[in-house]
mmCIF file of the N, C-alpha and C atoms, coordinates in Angstrom:
data_MODEL
# 
_entry.id   MODEL 
# 
loop_
_atom_site.group_PDB 
_atom_site.id 
_atom_site.type_symbol 
_atom_site.label_atom_id 
_atom_site.label_alt_id 
_atom_site.label_comp_id 
_atom_site.label_asym_id 
_atom_site.label_entity_id 
_atom_site.label_seq_id 
_atom_site.pdbx_PDB_ins_code 
_atom_site.Cartn_x 
_atom_site.Cartn_y 
_atom_site.Cartn_z 
_atom_site.occupancy 
_atom_site.B_iso_or_equiv 
_atom_site.pdbx_formal_charge 
_atom_site.auth_seq_id 
_atom_site.auth_comp_id 
_atom_site.auth_asym_id 
_atom_site.auth_atom_id 
_atom_site.pdbx_PDB_model_num 
ATOM 1   N N  . UNK A 1 1  ? 85.167  85.396  114.977 1.00 0.00 ? 1  UNK A N  1 
ATOM 2   C CA . UNK A 1 1  ? 86.194  85.976  114.961 1.00 0.00 ? 1  UNK A CA 1 
ATOM 3   C C  . UNK A 1 1  ? 86.583  87.355  114.168 1.00 0.00 ? 1  UNK A C  1 
ATOM 4   N N  . UNK A 1 2  ? 87.474  88.015  114.969 1.00 0.00 ? 2  UNK A N  1 
ATOM 5   C CA . UNK A 1 2  ? 87.420  90.070  114.507 1.00 0.00 ? 2  UNK A CA 1 
ATOM 6   C C  . UNK A 1 2  ? 88.040  89.615  113.532 1.00 0.00 ? 2  UNK A C  1 
ATOM 7   N N  . UNK A 1 3  ? 87.551  90.412  112.383 1.00 0.00 ? 3  UNK A N  1 
ATOM 8   C CA . UNK A 1 3  ? 87.743  90.699  111.061 1.00 0.00 ? 3  UNK A CA 1 
ATOM 9   C C  . UNK A 1 3  ? 88.457  92.615  111.135 1.00 0.00 ? 3  UNK A C  1 
ATOM 10  N N  . UNK A 1 4  ? 89.167  92.972  110.172 1.00 0.00 ? 4  UNK A N  1 
ATOM 11  C CA . UNK A 1 4  ? 89.752  94.484  110.172 1.00 0.00 ? 4  UNK A CA 1 
ATOM 12  C C  . UNK A 1 4  ? 89.571  94.508  108.384 1.00 0.00 ? 4  UNK A C  1 
ATOM 13  N N  . UNK A 1 5  ? 89.673  95.974  108.647 1.00 0.00 ? 5  UNK A N  1 
ATOM 14  C CA . UNK A 1 5  ? 89.040  96.593  106.635 1.00 0.00 ? 5  UNK A CA 1 
ATOM 15  C C  . UNK A 1 5  ? 90.797  95.896  106.608 1.00 0.00 ? 5  UNK A C  1 
ATOM 16  N N  . UNK A 1 6  ? 91.758  95.873  106.963 1.00 0.00 ? 6  UNK A N  1 
ATOM 17  C CA . UNK A 1 6  ? 92.737  95.480  106.301 1.00 0.00 ? 6  UNK A CA 1 
ATOM 18  C C  . UNK A 1 6  ? 93.255  93.686  106.111 1.00 0.00 ? 6  UNK A C  1 
ATOM 19  N N  . UNK A 1 7  ? 92.414  92.790  106.815 1.00 0.00 ? 7  UNK A N  1 
ATOM 20  C CA . UNK A 1 7  ? 92.158  91.777  106.271 1.00 0.00 ? 7  UNK A CA 1 
ATOM 21  C C  . UNK A 1 7  ? 90.945  91.262  105.447 1.00 0.00 ? 7  UNK A C  1 
ATOM 22  N N  . UNK A 1 8  ? 90.119  91.918  105.349 1.00 0.00 ? 8  UNK A N  1 
ATOM 23  C CA . UNK A 1 8  ? 89.332  91.984  104.202 1.00 0.00 ? 8  UNK A CA 1 
ATOM 24  C C  . UNK A 1 8  ? 89.613  92.261  103.350 1.00 0.00 ? 8  UNK A C  1 
ATOM 25  N N  . UNK A 1 9  ? 90.429  93.066  103.199 1.00 0.00 ? 9  UNK A N  1 
ATOM 26  C CA . UNK A 1 9  ? 90.881  93.726  101.448 1.00 0.00 ? 9  UNK A CA 1 
ATOM 27  C C  . UNK A 1 9  ? 92.284  92.599  101.194 1.00 0.00 ? 9  UNK A C  1 
ATOM 28  N N  . UNK A 1 10 ? 92.729  92.064  101.732 1.00 0.00 ? 10 UNK A N  1 
ATOM 29  C CA . UNK A 1 10 ? 93.707  91.204  101.531 1.00 0.00 ? 10 UNK A CA 1 
ATOM 30  C C  . UNK A 1 10 ? 92.788  89.573  101.330 1.00 0.00 ? 10 UNK A C  1 
ATOM 31  N N  . UNK A 1 11 ? 91.409  89.701  102.010 1.00 0.00 ? 11 UNK A N  1 
ATOM 32  C CA . UNK A 1 11 ? 90.952  88.507  101.559 1.00 0.00 ? 11 UNK A CA 1 
ATOM 33  C C  . UNK A 1 11 ? 90.548  88.916  100.030 1.00 0.00 ? 11 UNK A C  1 
ATOM 34  N N  . UNK A 1 12 ? 89.923  90.209  99.788  1.00 0.00 ? 12 UNK A N  1 
ATOM 35  C CA . UNK A 1 12 ? 89.254  90.395  98.464  1.00 0.00 ? 12 UNK A CA 1 
ATOM 36  C C  . UNK A 1 12 ? 90.498  90.604  97.481  1.00 0.00 ? 12 UNK A C  1 
ATOM 37  N N  . UNK A 1 13 ? 91.782  90.868  98.131  1.00 0.00 ? 13 UNK A N  1 
ATOM 38  C CA . UNK A 1 13 ? 92.573  91.039  96.957  1.00 0.00 ? 13 UNK A CA 1 
ATOM 39  C C  . UNK A 1 13 ? 93.345  89.459  96.143  1.00 0.00 ? 13 UNK A C  1 
ATOM 40  N N  . UNK A 1 14 ? 93.249  88.834  97.256  1.00 0.00 ? 14 UNK A N  1 
ATOM 41  C CA . UNK A 1 14 ? 93.357  87.032  96.371  1.00 0.00 ? 14 UNK A CA 1 
ATOM 42  C C  . UNK A 1 14 ? 91.916  86.485  95.820  1.00 0.00 ? 14 UNK A C  1 
ATOM 43  N N  . UNK A 1 15 ? 90.972  87.224  96.021  1.00 0.00 ? 15 UNK A N  1 
ATOM 44  C CA . UNK A 1 15 ? 89.834  86.434  94.943  1.00 0.00 ? 15 UNK A CA 1 
ATOM 45  C C  . UNK A 1 15 ? 89.490  87.369  93.915  1.00 0.00 ? 15 UNK A C  1 
ATOM 46  N N  . UNK A 1 16 ? 89.618  88.784  93.945  1.00 0.00 ? 16 UNK A N  1 
ATOM 47  C CA . UNK A 1 16 ? 89.243  89.315  92.530  1.00 0.00 ? 16 UNK A CA 1 
ATOM 48  C C  . UNK A 1 16 ? 90.350  89.314  91.741  1.00 0.00 ? 16 UNK A C  1 
ATOM 49  N N  . UNK A 1 17 ? 90.330  89.984  90.555  1.00 0.00 ? 17 UNK A N  1 
ATOM 50  C CA . UNK A 1 17 ? 91.562  90.043  90.025  1.00 0.00 ? 17 UNK A CA 1 
ATOM 51  C C  . UNK A 1 17 ? 92.291  90.766  89.704  1.00 0.00 ? 17 UNK A C  1 
ATOM 52  N N  . UNK A 1 18 ? 93.975  90.647  89.669  1.00 0.00 ? 18 UNK A N  1 
ATOM 53  C CA . UNK A 1 18 ? 94.546  91.779  89.956  1.00 0.00 ? 18 UNK A CA 1 
ATOM 54  C C  . UNK A 1 18 ? 94.032  93.328  89.325  1.00 0.00 ? 18 UNK A C  1 
ATOM 55  N N  . UNK A 1 19 ? 93.985  93.211  88.380  1.00 0.00 ? 19 UNK A N  1 
ATOM 56  C CA . UNK A 1 19 ? 93.282  94.730  87.650  1.00 0.00 ? 19 UNK A CA 1 
ATOM 57  C C  . UNK A 1 19 ? 92.785  95.537  88.188  1.00 0.00 ? 19 UNK A C  1 
ATOM 58  N N  . UNK A 1 20 ? 91.819  94.902  89.063  1.00 0.00 ? 20 UNK A N  1 
ATOM 59  C CA . UNK A 1 20 ? 91.134  95.561  90.183  1.00 0.00 ? 20 UNK A CA 1 
ATOM 60  C C  . UNK A 1 20 ? 91.702  96.132  90.774  1.00 0.00 ? 20 UNK A C  1 
ATOM 61  N N  . UNK A 1 21 ? 92.717  96.388  91.484  1.00 0.00 ? 21 UNK A N  1 
ATOM 62  C CA . UNK A 1 21 ? 93.356  96.862  92.464  1.00 0.00 ? 21 UNK A CA 1 
ATOM 63  C C  . UNK A 1 21 ? 94.639  97.681  92.091  1.00 0.00 ? 21 UNK A C  1 
ATOM 64  N N  . UNK A 1 22 ? 95.160  97.363  90.835  1.00 0.00 ? 22 UNK A N  1 
ATOM 65  C CA . UNK A 1 22 ? 96.220  98.118  90.158  1.00 0.00 ? 22 UNK A CA 1 
ATOM 66  C C  . UNK A 1 22 ? 96.372  99.383  90.760  1.00 0.00 ? 22 UNK A C  1 
ATOM 67  N N  . UNK A 1 23 ? 94.765  100.011 90.017  1.00 0.00 ? 23 UNK A N  1 
ATOM 68  C CA . UNK A 1 23 ? 94.766  101.811 90.840  1.00 0.00 ? 23 UNK A CA 1 
ATOM 69  C C  . UNK A 1 23 ? 95.266  101.894 91.743  1.00 0.00 ? 23 UNK A C  1 
ATOM 70  N N  . UNK A 1 24 ? 94.405  101.760 92.808  1.00 0.00 ? 24 UNK A N  1 
ATOM 71  C CA . UNK A 1 24 ? 95.059  101.673 94.157  1.00 0.00 ? 24 UNK A CA 1 
ATOM 72  C C  . UNK A 1 24 ? 95.912  101.482 94.762  1.00 0.00 ? 24 UNK A C  1 
ATOM 73  N N  . UNK A 1 25 ? 96.963  100.803 94.063  1.00 0.00 ? 25 UNK A N  1 
ATOM 74  C CA . UNK A 1 25 ? 98.285  100.189 94.763  1.00 0.00 ? 25 UNK A CA 1 
ATOM 75  C C  . UNK A 1 25 ? 98.375  101.213 94.349  1.00 0.00 ? 25 UNK A C  1 
ATOM 76  N N  . UNK A 1 26 ? 98.841  101.809 92.966  1.00 0.00 ? 26 UNK A N  1 
ATOM 77  C CA . UNK A 1 26 ? 99.316  102.957 92.534  1.00 0.00 ? 26 UNK A CA 1 
ATOM 78  C C  . UNK A 1 26 ? 99.755  103.937 92.880  1.00 0.00 ? 26 UNK A C  1 
ATOM 79  N N  . UNK A 1 27 ? 97.891  104.835 93.483  1.00 0.00 ? 27 UNK A N  1 
ATOM 80  C CA . UNK A 1 27 ? 97.804  105.718 94.237  1.00 0.00 ? 27 UNK A CA 1 
ATOM 81  C C  . UNK A 1 27 ? 98.126  105.732 95.578  1.00 0.00 ? 27 UNK A C  1 
ATOM 82  N N  . UNK A 1 28 ? 98.100  104.855 96.282  1.00 0.00 ? 28 UNK A N  1 
ATOM 83  C CA . UNK A 1 28 ? 99.003  104.629 97.745  1.00 0.00 ? 28 UNK A CA 1 
ATOM 84  C C  . UNK A 1 28 ? 100.425 105.079 97.481  1.00 0.00 ? 28 UNK A C  1 
ATOM 85  N N  . UNK A 1 29 ? 100.971 104.211 96.370  1.00 0.00 ? 29 UNK A N  1 
ATOM 86  C CA . UNK A 1 29 ? 102.657 104.242 96.102  1.00 0.00 ? 29 UNK A CA 1 
ATOM 87  C C  . UNK A 1 29 ? 102.476 105.942 95.814  1.00 0.00 ? 29 UNK A C  1 
ATOM 88  N N  . UNK A 1 30 ? 102.318 106.538 94.773  1.00 0.00 ? 30 UNK A N  1 
ATOM 89  C CA . UNK A 1 30 ? 102.720 107.837 94.470  1.00 0.00 ? 30 UNK A CA 1 
ATOM 90  C C  . UNK A 1 30 ? 102.222 109.301 96.072  1.00 0.00 ? 30 UNK A C  1 
ATOM 91  N N  . UNK A 1 31 ? 100.946 108.199 96.370  1.00 0.00 ? 31 UNK A N  1 
ATOM 92  C CA . UNK A 1 31 ? 101.139 109.530 97.863  1.00 0.00 ? 31 UNK A CA 1 
ATOM 93  C C  . UNK A 1 31 ? 102.298 109.493 99.015  1.00 0.00 ? 31 UNK A C  1 
ATOM 94  N N  . UNK A 1 32 ? 102.668 108.038 99.117  1.00 0.00 ? 32 UNK A N  1 
ATOM 95  C CA . UNK A 1 32 ? 103.855 107.831 99.870  1.00 0.00 ? 32 UNK A CA 1 
ATOM 96  C C  . UNK A 1 32 ? 105.273 108.540 98.909  1.00 0.00 ? 32 UNK A C  1 
ATOM 97  N N  . UNK A 1 33 ? 105.389 108.335 97.757  1.00 0.00 ? 33 UNK A N  1 
ATOM 98  C CA . UNK A 1 33 ? 106.176 108.984 97.248  1.00 0.00 ? 33 UNK A CA 1 
ATOM 99  C C  . UNK A 1 33 ? 105.945 110.527 97.411  1.00 0.00 ? 33 UNK A C  1 
ATOM 100 N N  . UNK A 1 34 ? 105.370 111.292 97.093  1.00 0.00 ? 34 UNK A N  1 
ATOM 101 C CA . UNK A 1 34 ? 105.157 112.808 97.667  1.00 0.00 ? 34 UNK A CA 1 
ATOM 102 C C  . UNK A 1 34 ? 105.392 113.073 98.727  1.00 0.00 ? 34 UNK A C  1 
ATOM 103 N N  . UNK A 1 35 ? 104.626 112.098 99.513  1.00 0.00 ? 35 UNK A N  1 
ATOM 104 C CA . UNK A 1 35 ? 104.974 112.741 101.138 1.00 0.00 ? 35 UNK A CA 1 
ATOM 105 C C  . UNK A 1 35 ? 106.742 112.708 101.607 1.00 0.00 ? 35 UNK A C  1 
ATOM 106 N N  . UNK A 1 36 ? 106.951 111.866 101.065 1.00 0.00 ? 36 UNK A N  1 
ATOM 107 C CA . UNK A 1 36 ? 108.826 111.275 101.223 1.00 0.00 ? 36 UNK A CA 1 
ATOM 108 C C  . UNK A 1 36 ? 109.442 112.915 100.400 1.00 0.00 ? 36 UNK A C  1 
ATOM 109 N N  . UNK A 1 37 ? 109.238 113.329 99.171  1.00 0.00 ? 37 UNK A N  1 
ATOM 110 C CA . UNK A 1 37 ? 109.684 114.417 98.515  1.00 0.00 ? 37 UNK A CA 1 
ATOM 111 C C  . UNK A 1 37 ? 109.590 115.582 98.830  1.00 0.00 ? 37 UNK A C  1 
ATOM 112 N N  . UNK A 1 38 ? 108.133 115.669 99.505  1.00 0.00 ? 38 UNK A N  1 
ATOM 113 C CA . UNK A 1 38 ? 108.227 117.128 100.412 1.00 0.00 ? 38 UNK A CA 1 
ATOM 114 C C  . UNK A 1 38 ? 109.306 117.257 102.025 1.00 0.00 ? 38 UNK A C  1 
ATOM 115 N N  . UNK A 1 39 ? 109.103 115.589 102.610 1.00 0.00 ? 39 UNK A N  1 
ATOM 116 C CA . UNK A 1 39 ? 110.017 115.648 103.849 1.00 0.00 ? 39 UNK A CA 1 
ATOM 117 C C  . UNK A 1 39 ? 111.213 116.084 103.442 1.00 0.00 ? 39 UNK A C  1 
ATOM 118 N N  . UNK A 1 40 ? 111.946 115.762 102.037 1.00 0.00 ? 40 UNK A N  1 
ATOM 119 C CA . UNK A 1 40 ? 113.067 115.372 102.054 1.00 0.00 ? 40 UNK A CA 1 
ATOM 120 C C  . UNK A 1 40 ? 113.187 117.166 101.652 1.00 0.00 ? 40 UNK A C  1 
ATOM 121 N N  . UNK A 1 41 ? 112.996 118.061 100.873 1.00 0.00 ? 41 UNK A N  1 
ATOM 122 C CA . UNK A 1 41 ? 112.100 118.902 100.624 1.00 0.00 ? 41 UNK A CA 1 
ATOM 123 C C  . UNK A 1 41 ? 112.436 120.184 101.492 1.00 0.00 ? 41 UNK A C  1 
ATOM 124 N N  . UNK A 1 42 ? 111.691 120.043 102.721 1.00 0.00 ? 42 UNK A N  1 
ATOM 125 C CA . UNK A 1 42 ? 111.837 120.737 104.186 1.00 0.00 ? 42 UNK A CA 1 
ATOM 126 C C  . UNK A 1 42 ? 112.959 120.619 104.409 1.00 0.00 ? 42 UNK A C  1 
ATOM 127 N N  . UNK A 1 43 ? 113.768 119.006 104.459 1.00 0.00 ? 43 UNK A N  1 
ATOM 128 C CA . UNK A 1 43 ? 114.863 119.271 105.425 1.00 0.00 ? 43 UNK A CA 1 
ATOM 129 C C  . UNK A 1 43 ? 114.644 118.138 106.381 1.00 0.00 ? 43 UNK A C  1 
ATOM 130 N N  . UNK A 1 44 ? 113.416 117.510 106.205 1.00 0.00 ? 44 UNK A N  1 
ATOM 131 C CA . UNK A 1 44 ? 113.530 116.144 107.161 1.00 0.00 ? 44 UNK A CA 1 
ATOM 132 C C  . UNK A 1 44 ? 113.533 114.976 107.082 1.00 0.00 ? 44 UNK A C  1 
ATOM 133 N N  . UNK A 1 45 ? 114.084 113.545 107.541 1.00 0.00 ? 45 UNK A N  1 
ATOM 134 C CA . UNK A 1 45 ? 114.027 112.347 106.982 1.00 0.00 ? 45 UNK A CA 1 
ATOM 135 C C  . UNK A 1 45 ? 112.224 112.039 107.256 1.00 0.00 ? 45 UNK A C  1 
ATOM 136 N N  . UNK A 1 46 ? 112.817 111.180 106.010 1.00 0.00 ? 46 UNK A N  1 
ATOM 137 C CA . UNK A 1 46 ? 111.704 110.617 106.228 1.00 0.00 ? 46 UNK A CA 1 
ATOM 138 C C  . UNK A 1 46 ? 110.992 109.655 107.373 1.00 0.00 ? 46 UNK A C  1 
ATOM 139 N N  . UNK A 1 47 ? 109.642 109.383 107.432 1.00 0.00 ? 47 UNK A N  1 
ATOM 140 C CA . UNK A 1 47 ? 109.079 108.802 108.688 1.00 0.00 ? 47 UNK A CA 1 
ATOM 141 C C  . UNK A 1 47 ? 109.602 106.916 108.402 1.00 0.00 ? 47 UNK A C  1 
ATOM 142 N N  . UNK A 1 48 ? 110.069 106.502 109.599 1.00 0.00 ? 48 UNK A N  1 
ATOM 143 C CA . UNK A 1 48 ? 109.896 104.567 109.215 1.00 0.00 ? 48 UNK A CA 1 
ATOM 144 C C  . UNK A 1 48 ? 108.839 104.398 109.700 1.00 0.00 ? 48 UNK A C  1 
ATOM 145 N N  . UNK A 1 49 ? 107.978 103.804 109.170 1.00 0.00 ? 49 UNK A N  1 
ATOM 146 C CA . UNK A 1 49 ? 106.861 102.750 109.424 1.00 0.00 ? 49 UNK A CA 1 
ATOM 147 C C  . UNK A 1 49 ? 106.861 102.152 110.346 1.00 0.00 ? 49 UNK A C  1 
ATOM 148 N N  . UNK A 1 50 ? 108.107 101.307 110.595 1.00 0.00 ? 50 UNK A N  1 
ATOM 149 C CA . UNK A 1 50 ? 108.167 100.570 111.798 1.00 0.00 ? 50 UNK A CA 1 
ATOM 150 C C  . UNK A 1 50 ? 108.628 100.897 113.211 1.00 0.00 ? 50 UNK A C  1 
ATOM 151 N N  . UNK A 1 51 ? 109.541 102.531 112.936 1.00 0.00 ? 51 UNK A N  1 
ATOM 152 C CA . UNK A 1 51 ? 109.797 102.793 114.289 1.00 0.00 ? 51 UNK A CA 1 
ATOM 153 C C  . UNK A 1 51 ? 108.797 103.437 115.080 1.00 0.00 ? 51 UNK A C  1 
ATOM 154 N N  . UNK A 1 52 ? 109.110 102.899 116.547 1.00 0.00 ? 52 UNK A N  1 
ATOM 155 C CA . UNK A 1 52 ? 108.453 103.350 117.491 1.00 0.00 ? 52 UNK A CA 1 
ATOM 156 C C  . UNK A 1 52 ? 108.837 104.481 118.128 1.00 0.00 ? 52 UNK A C  1 
ATOM 157 N N  . UNK A 1 53 ? 107.015 105.314 118.191 1.00 0.00 ? 53 UNK A N  1 
ATOM 158 C CA . UNK A 1 53 ? 107.202 106.586 118.782 1.00 0.00 ? 53 UNK A CA 1 
ATOM 159 C C  . UNK A 1 53 ? 107.337 106.936 120.135 1.00 0.00 ? 53 UNK A C  1 
# 
């Protein structure tokens, strides 16, 4: 069975207390929000993660 970082992360998240992952989730959300803010300030549209390039 092939495991990826994301699948290991999800498995661990289900087994570990939620408080352990709250700072990490908050950091990811803050980084995404900052990228959106910068893109909007530059007049660019935010990237759609589901859009094919």
